[in-house]
C-alpha positions as CSV (number, residue, x, y, z in Angstrom):
1,M,0.0,0.0,0.0
2,F,2.5,2.7,1.2
3,Q,5.7,1.2,0.1
4,D,7.8,4.3,-0.3
5,M,11.6,4.4,0.1
6,S,12.8,3.2,3.5
7,K,14.5,5.6,5.9
8,R,16.7,5.1,8.9
9,T,16.5,6.5,12.3
10,T,18.1,5.9,15.7
11,I,16.2,5.4,18.9
12,T,17.4,5.2,22.5
13,L,15.7,2.7,24.8
14,P,16.0,2.0,28.5
15,D,18.1,-1.1,29.1
16,A,15.2,-3.2,30.4
17,I,13.1,-2.4,27.3
18,F,15.9,-3.2,24.9
19,D,16.6,-6.4,26.7
20,D,12.9,-7.5,26.5
21,L,12.7,-6.4,22.8
22,E,15.9,-8.4,22.1
23,E,14.4,-11.5,23.9
24,W,11.2,-11.1,21.9
25,A,13.0,-10.8,18.6
26,D,15.3,-13.8,19.4
27,G,12.2,-15.8,20.2
28,E,10.8,-15.1,16.8
29,G,14.1,-15.6,15.0
30,R,14.4,-12.1,13.7
31,P,16.8,-9.2,14.2
32,T,15.9,-6.8,17.0
33,A,15.9,-3.8,14.6
34,N,13.4,-5.6,12.4
35,L,11.0,-6.2,15.2
36,A,11.4,-2.6,16.4
37,A,10.6,-1.3,12.9
38,F,7.6,-3.5,12.7
39,L,6.3,-2.4,16.1
40,V,6.8,1.3,15.2
41,E,5.0,0.8,11.9
42,I,2.0,-0.8,13.6
43,A,1.8,2.0,16.1
44,V,2.0,4.7,13.5
45,K,-0.7,3.0,11.3
46,E,-2.9,2.8,14.4
47,K,-2.4,6.5,15.2
48,F,-3.1,7.6,11.6
49,R,-5.6,4.8,10.9
50,E,-7.7,6.8,8.3
51,K,-4.6,7.3,6.2
52,Y,-3.9,3.5,6.0
53,I,-7.4,2.0,5.6
54,S,-7.6,0.0,2.5
55,K,-10.1,0.9,-0.2
56,K,-12.1,-2.3,0.6
57,E,-12.4,-1.3,4.2
58,K,-13.6,2.2,3.3
59,K,-16.5,0.8,1.3
60,E,-17.7,-1.3,4.3
């Protein structure tokens, strides 16, 4: 849907949050940064839901 160019950013997390994120990512067999990017994407799409609703969902 919105597959524009990817951009990079850096975030700073408290140690405990990073450790839990890392454990979560390891449990899913994926890189920590990949899981973090996924979670940020989900949060942004939730915040700006109207912008990301598919055409099919808008008709319903």
